[in-house]
C-alpha positions in Angstrom: 0.0 0.0 0.0 1.3 3.4 -0.9 2.0 5.8 2.0 1.0 9.4 1.4 3.5 11.8 2.8 3.2 15.6 3.1 6.7 17.2 3.2 6.7 20.8 4.2 9.5 23.0 3.0 10.2 20.4 0.3 11.7 22.9 -2.0 14.3 24.0 0.5 17.9 22.6 0.8 17.3 19.7 3.2 13.6 19.1 2.4 14.3 18.7 -1.3 17.1 16.2 -0.6 14.6 14.2 1.5 12.0 14.3 -1.3 14.7 13.1 -3.8 15.6 10.3 -1.4 12.0 9.2 -1.0 11.4 9.1 -4.7 14.7 7.5 -5.6 14.4 4.3 -7.6 16.3 2.6 -4.8 13.7 3.6 -2.2 12.3 0.4 -0.5 8.9 1.7 0.2 6.2 2.9 -2.2 5.3 6.5 -1.4 3.4 9.4 -2.8 4.8 12.8 -1.9 3.2 16.2 -1.7 5.6 19.1 -1.3 4.2 22.1 0.5 6.4 25.1 0.1 5.9 28.9 0.2 8.8 29.4 -2.2 10.3 32.3 -0.3 13.9 33.4 -1.2 15.1 30.1 0.3 12.9 27.8 -1.8 13.7 26.7 -5.3 11.8 24.3 -7.5 15.1 23.6 -9.4 16.1 21.5 -6.4 13.3 19.1 -7.4 14.3 18.8 -11.1 15.6 15.3 -10.6 12.1 14.1 -9.6 9.9 16.7 -11.3 8.3 14.1 -13.6 7.9 11.4 -11.0 4.3 10.2 -10.9 4.4 10.2 -7.1 5.2 13.9 -6.7 2.7 16.7 -6.3 3.7 20.3 -5.5 1.5 22.8 -3.7 2.7 26.4 -3.2 1.4 27.6 0.1 2.1 28.7 3.7 2.3 26.4 6.7 0.5 29.1 8.7 -2.6 28.7 6.4 -4.9 26.7 8.6 -7.4 26.0 5.9 -4.7 24.7 3.5 -3.1 22.6 6.3 -6.4 21.0 7.2 -7.1 20.1 3.6 -3.7 18.6 3.0 -3.6 16.7 6.3 -7.0 15.1 5.4 -5.4 13.4 2.4 -2.0 12.3 3.9 -0.9 9.5 6.2 2.2 11.2 7.5 3.8 14.7 7.7 7.5 15.4 7.7 7.9 19.0 8.7 11.0 20.8 7.4 9.5 24.2 6.6 11.3 26.9 8.7 13.0 30.2 8.7 16.6 29.1 9.5 19.2 31.8 9.0 20.5 33.0 12.4 21.6 36.4 11.1 18.2 37.1 9.7 16.6 36.2 13.0 18.8 38.6 14.9 17.8 41.4 12.5 14.1 40.6 12.5 12.7 37.7 14.6 9.0 38.2 13.6 9.1 35.9 10.6 10.8 33.2 12.7 8.2 33.2 15.4 5.4 33.1 12.8 6.7 30.3 10.6 8.6 28.2 13.1 6.2 28.4 16.1 2.8 29.3 14.7 3.3 27.3 11.5 4.2 24.2 13.5 1.2 24.6 15.7 -1.1 24.9 12.7 0.2 21.7 11.2 0.1 19.8 14.4 -3.5 20.8 15.0 -4.4 19.8 11.5 -2.7 16.5 11.9 -4.6 15.8 15.1 -8.0 16.7 13.6 -7.4 14.6 10.5 -5.9 11.5 12.0 -2.4 11.8 10.5 -0.5 8.7 11.6 3.0 10.1 12.1 4.4 13.7 12.4 8.2 14.0 12.1 9.4 17.4 13.2 12.8 18.5 12.0 14.8 20.7 14.4 18.4 21.7 15.1 21.2 21.2 17.6 21.1 25.0 18.2 18.3 24.5 20.7 20.8 23.1 23.2 22.9 26.3 23.1 26.7 26.5 23.3 28.6 23.7 25.0 32.0 24.3 26.5 32.7 20.5 26.4 31.0 17.2 25.7 28.0 16.6 23.5 24.3 17.3 24.0 22.0 14.4 24.6 18.3 14.4 23.8 17.4 14.7 27.5 19.6 17.8 28.1 17.9 21.1 28.8 17.2 23.6 26.0 19.3 26.8 26.2 18.8 28.6 22.9 20.7 31.8 22.3 19.4 33.3 19.0 15.8 34.1 18.1 16.1 31.4 15.5 17.1 28.7 18.0 14.5 29.9 20.5 11.7 29.6 17.9 12.9 26.1 17.0 13.0 25.1 20.7 9.4 26.5 21.1 8.3 24.4 18.1 9.9 21.3 19.5 8.1 21.7 22.8 4.8 22.4 20.9 5.2 19.2 18.9 6.1 17.1 22.0 3.1 18.6 23.9 0.8 17.3 21.1 2.2 13.9 21.8 1.9 14.1 25.6 -1.5 15.7 25.7 -3.3 14.2 22.7 -1.3 11.1 21.9 -0.3 12.2 18.4 2.6 10.2 17.1 5.3 12.9 17.1 9.0 12.3 16.5 11.6 15.1 16.7 15.0 15.1 15.1 17.8 17.6 15.9 20.6 17.8 13.4 24.0 19.4 13.3 25.2 21.8 10.5 24.3 20.5 7.1 26.3 20.9 3.9 26.1 19.7 0.3 24.9 20.8 -3.2 21.9 23.1 -3.6 22.4 25.0 -0.3 21.5 28.7 -0.3 24.5 31.0 -0.5 23.6 32.7 2.8 24.9 29.7 4.7 28.6 29.4 5.6 30.1 27.0 3.2 28.3 28.2 0.0 28.7 31.8 1.1 32.4 31.4 1.4 32.6 29.4 -1.9 30.6 32.2 -3.6 33.2 34.7 -2.4 36.2 32.6 -3.4 34.8 31.6 -6.8 34.0 35.3 -7.5 37.6 36.3 -6.8 36.6 38.0 -3.5 37.1 37.4 0.2 35.4 35.4 2.8 34.0 37.1 5.9 34.9 35.1 9.0 33.2 36.0 12.3 35.5 36.9 15.2 38.6 34.7 15.7 37.2 31.8 13.7 37.3 29.4 16.7 33.6 28.7 16.7 33.2 24.9 16.5 30.5 23.2 14.5 29.8 19.5 13.7 29.3 19.0 10.0 26.7 16.6 8.6 26.3 15.9 4.9 22.7 16.4 3.8 22.5 12.9 2.3 23.3 11.4 5.7 20.8 13.7 7.4 17.9 12.6 5.1 18.7 9.0 5.5 18.5 9.5 9.3 15.2 11.3 9.0 13.8 8.4 7.0 14.9 5.9 9.7 13.1 8.0 12.2 9.9 8.2 10.1 9.9 4.5 9.4 11.2 3.0 12.7 11.4 5.7 15.3 9.3 5.7 18.5 6.4 8.1 19.2 7.3 10.9 21.5 11.0 10.5 21.1 13.8 12.9 20.2 16.7 11.8 18.0 20.0 13.7 17.6 21.6 13.4 14.1 25.3 14.2 14.0 27.9 14.1 11.3 30.9 13.2 13.4 33.2 15.9 12.0 33.8 18.9 14.4 35.9 21.7 13.1 36.6 25.3 14.1 35.3 27.7 11.4 38.8 28.8 10.8 40.0 25.3 9.9 37.0 24.8 7.7 37.8 28.0 5.9 41.4 27.0 5.3 40.1 23.7 3.8 37.8 25.6 1.4 40.7 28.0 0.5 42.9 25.0 -0.4 40.2 23.4 -2.5 39.7 26.6 -4.4 43.5 27.2 -4.8 43.3 30.4 -2.7 45.5 31.7 0.1 44.8 32.9 3.6 44.9 36.6 2.5 41.4 36.0 1.2 40.1 35.8 4.8 38.6 38.9 6.3 37.9 38.8 10.0 34.6 40.6 10.7 32.9 41.7 13.9 31.4 38.7 15.7 27.6 38.5 15.4 25.5 39.0 18.6 25.2 36.0 20.8 27.4 33.8 18.6 27.4 30.4 20.2 31.0 29.1 20.6 30.5 25.4 20.2 27.8 22.9 19.1 28.0 19.2 19.5 25.4 16.4 19.6 25.6 12.9 20.9 23.9 10.7 18.3 24.4 7.4 20.1 20.6 7.0 20.6 19.7 6.9 16.9 22.7 4.7 16.3 21.7 2.2 19.0 18.0 2.2 18.2 17.8 2.6 14.4 21.3 1.8 13.2 22.2 5.2 11.9 25.8 6.0 11.1 27.1 8.8 8.9 28.3 7.2 5.6 29.7 10.2 3.9 33.5 10.9 4.1 33.8 14.5 5.0 37.0 15.3 3.1 35.6 13.7 -0.1 32.2 15.3 0.3 33.6 18.8 0.9 35.6 18.5 -2.3 32.6 17.3 -4.2 30.6 20.2 -2.8 33.2 22.7 -4.0 33.1 21.1 -7.5 29.3 21.3 -7.5 29.4 25.1 -6.8 32.1 25.5 -9.4 29.9 23.9 -12.0 26.6 25.5 -11.0 27.3 29.2 -10.9 24.1 29.8 -12.9 22.2 28.3 -9.9 23.8 30.2 -7.0 24.7 33.6 -8.5 21.1 34.8 -8.9 20.4 33.7 -5.3 23.5 35.6 -4.1 22.5 38.7 -5.9 19.1 38.6 -4.2 20.4 38.0 -0.7 
């Protein structure tokens, strides 16, 4: 029997990778996928070109905050995988309103629709940033939430709203919290594609502060495989951290990008640190490994080189986005 899945934010970087994964010829389960995406600056139908003609794909342009639309779509789907979010920290610092609306209200609207319409499973995609900065160790799913930025706070609120729908109403909600994603098709406002855009354009890269802010890097393909494990085999009401296993200071990552682009350290420009910049993120993903068998498959060094090559070959894709940012 075909499972009908509603994927919100399915024209975004991670959501579209998940849709391509679901509709891959190698996918073990028959699914029909509806993508709901508002197509803001961060959404692009070009990310779905590889599956555009797939008979199992339907696209709906719309807002997750539209209660009537959410209700209509929930009535015709078995499961919801909720990627749609405002996600750029710098934008949340400048104007948090859109983040509260989309990330908190939009999640609540979808959860209520899922509850009314008897949706079987609701997978809510979140971020390691809800744990805040860690001086040492790695965050476990049971750790307290200490978000710093308005973005992280809005995601923490949406996590709690999702889990409340499980605890109060019994809705099968599963929450994932991932580390920093990278790979092809990522919007050039994010660190790796932003730096590559600068280097490939002959310019500089703006590195915040001393560059010693540490992030764990997760290839988007590993992320979506983990999300699918949670959708298929995860437990209701549970949280699953998804890590990539490669932690680097931003300065070291920058030097790696410089080397891959044949550029020298003079291309680095240290800029004033952003407000509330968390020093270090790290997640312990032993739970999803033990329960669901997740392990990152992607070799970071090879994947970073492949990502650089993709951006070199697809300037026609990222240059218009960069100009509009």
